[in-house]
VMD Tcl script that draws the C-alpha trace (Angstrom):
set ca {
  {-38.36 -58.37 10.86}
  {-39.41 -60.40 7.84}
  {-36.69 -62.74 6.54}
  {-36.88 -64.00 3.01}
  {-34.93 -67.08 1.95}
  {-34.02 -67.32 -1.70}
  {-32.54 -69.72 -4.16}
  {-31.14 -69.05 -7.59}
  {-32.34 -70.64 -10.82}
  {-31.73 -70.21 -14.51}
  {-34.53 -68.58 -16.46}
  {-35.57 -69.58 -20.00}
  {-32.58 -67.64 -21.42}
  {-30.11 -69.40 -19.09}
  {-29.64 -66.23 -17.05}
  {-29.41 -66.60 -13.29}
  {-32.39 -65.21 -11.41}
  {-33.45 -64.88 -7.80}
  {-36.40 -67.01 -6.69}
  {-38.17 -66.44 -3.37}
  {-38.30 -69.67 -1.39}
  {-40.16 -68.65 1.76}
  {-40.56 -65.77 4.17}
  {-41.06 -65.71 7.92}
  {-41.49 -63.02 10.55}
  {-38.89 -62.82 13.30}
  {-39.81 -59.72 15.32}
  {-36.85 -59.93 17.71}
  {-34.32 -59.17 14.95}
  {-33.97 -55.77 13.37}
  {-30.26 -55.64 12.55}
  {-27.41 -58.09 12.38}
  {-24.85 -56.66 14.78}
  {-22.86 -59.58 16.20}
  {-21.79 -63.18 15.56}
  {-24.37 -64.16 18.18}
  {-27.23 -62.58 16.22}
  {-26.03 -64.37 13.05}
  {-25.97 -67.70 14.87}
  {-29.46 -67.14 16.30}
  {-30.89 -66.25 12.91}
  {-29.39 -69.29 11.17}
  {-30.52 -71.56 14.01}
  {-34.09 -70.23 13.86}
  {-34.43 -70.34 10.09}
  {-32.36 -73.42 9.17}
  {-31.99 -75.40 12.45}
  {-28.24 -75.49 11.79}
  {-27.11 -77.36 14.92}
  {-29.27 -80.36 14.09}
  {-28.05 -81.00 10.54}
  {-25.89 -84.06 9.82}
  {-23.87 -82.46 7.00}
  {-21.94 -79.24 6.67}
  {-23.84 -76.42 5.03}
  {-22.86 -72.87 4.18}
  {-25.33 -70.01 4.40}
  {-25.11 -66.45 3.22}
  {-26.69 -63.51 5.00}
  {-26.78 -60.52 2.67}
  {-27.11 -57.09 4.26}
  {-28.16 -53.75 2.85}
  {-26.38 -50.49 3.67}
  {-28.28 -50.16 6.96}
  {-27.24 -53.73 7.98}
  {-30.78 -55.04 7.54}
  {-31.06 -58.50 6.04}
  {-31.83 -58.39 2.32}
  {-31.65 -62.16 1.85}
  {-30.81 -65.54 3.38}
  {-29.36 -68.28 1.22}
  {-28.14 -71.83 1.58}
  {-25.12 -71.68 -0.71}
  {-23.64 -75.13 -0.24}
  {-24.70 -78.51 1.11}
  {-21.69 -80.71 1.78}
  {-20.70 -83.85 3.63}
  {-20.09 -84.69 7.27}
  {-16.72 -82.91 7.30}
  {-16.68 -80.37 4.45}
  {-18.64 -78.12 2.16}
  {-17.42 -76.79 -1.17}
  {-17.55 -73.02 -1.54}
  {-16.53 -70.70 -4.35}
  {-16.76 -66.89 -4.47}
  {-18.85 -67.08 -7.65}
  {-21.77 -68.79 -5.88}
  {-21.62 -66.40 -2.95}
  {-21.35 -63.15 -4.85}
  {-23.92 -63.98 -7.53}
  {-26.47 -64.22 -4.72}
  {-25.13 -61.15 -2.93}
  {-25.37 -59.03 -6.08}
  {-28.89 -60.25 -6.90}
  {-30.08 -59.37 -3.40}
  {-28.52 -55.90 -3.47}
  {-26.01 -56.60 -0.71}
  {-23.69 -53.91 0.60}
  {-22.02 -56.51 2.81}
  {-22.32 -60.21 3.60}
  {-21.88 -62.65 6.44}
  {-21.05 -66.31 5.90}
  {-22.27 -68.92 8.36}
  {-21.51 -72.61 8.29}
  {-22.14 -75.43 10.68}
  {-19.83 -78.00 12.23}
  {-21.99 -81.12 12.62}
  {-19.44 -82.51 15.08}
  {-20.20 -79.59 17.41}
  {-16.48 -78.81 17.76}
  {-16.13 -75.04 17.82}
  {-12.62 -74.76 16.44}
  {-11.67 -72.63 13.46}
  {-9.76 -74.77 10.96}
  {-7.09 -73.56 8.57}
  {-9.55 -74.24 5.74}
  {-12.12 -71.98 7.46}
  {-9.54 -69.19 7.63}
  {-8.55 -69.67 3.98}
  {-12.18 -69.53 2.81}
  {-12.74 -66.35 4.82}
  {-9.66 -64.72 3.32}
  {-10.54 -65.75 -0.25}
  {-14.11 -64.44 0.05}
  {-12.90 -61.23 1.70}
  {-10.46 -60.57 -1.16}
  {-13.09 -61.28 -3.81}
  {-15.55 -58.98 -2.05}
  {-13.01 -56.15 -1.95}
  {-12.69 -56.38 -5.73}
  {-16.41 -55.99 -6.35}
  {-17.28 -53.70 -3.45}
  {-19.19 -56.10 -1.20}
  {-17.58 -56.38 2.22}
  {-17.34 -59.67 4.15}
  {-18.35 -58.65 7.68}
  {-17.91 -62.01 9.37}
  {-17.72 -65.77 8.94}
  {-19.52 -67.51 11.79}
  {-19.36 -71.20 12.66}
  {-22.31 -72.77 14.49}
  {-22.87 -76.16 16.08}
  {-24.41 -77.76 19.16}
  {-26.10 -74.50 20.08}
  {-22.78 -72.63 20.19}
  {-20.95 -70.31 17.77}
  {-17.53 -68.82 17.03}
  {-16.26 -66.22 14.56}
  {-13.74 -67.51 12.00}
  {-12.38 -64.02 11.38}
}
mol new
graphics top color blue
foreach p $ca { graphics top sphere $p radius 0.5 }
foreach p [lrange $ca 0 end-1] q [lrange $ca 1 end] { graphics top cylinder $p $q radius 0.2 }
display resetview
């Protein structure tokens, strides 16, 4: 499967647009069907377990659960990363997502779901229900391990 990572930029009219960052072939992935496959994808593309700060990634999926885009949404500090539904869903809409998966890393390697992780998942899930883009999962990765926050 060919994964394309994107970023968003403003065009000359100050409208947000999707900009292709890079693309890579990963033949072993066809569909995203588990938290494990999400963790493997993010590890392969972004080397998530070896990053010193928290980051949040978005995997956007089409109706057949094929990846329509990979995004780094937020780059935070050692212990936190700021996330808002606006930044997530602008990317999801631009990539034609039917559903999304959030993935973030815990640089400490501790695979525990915090109350803040649960709150973020709930807030994004509610926002997605309003606009018709389902949140399928919120996966936490670190030290080569993973856990679902949902």
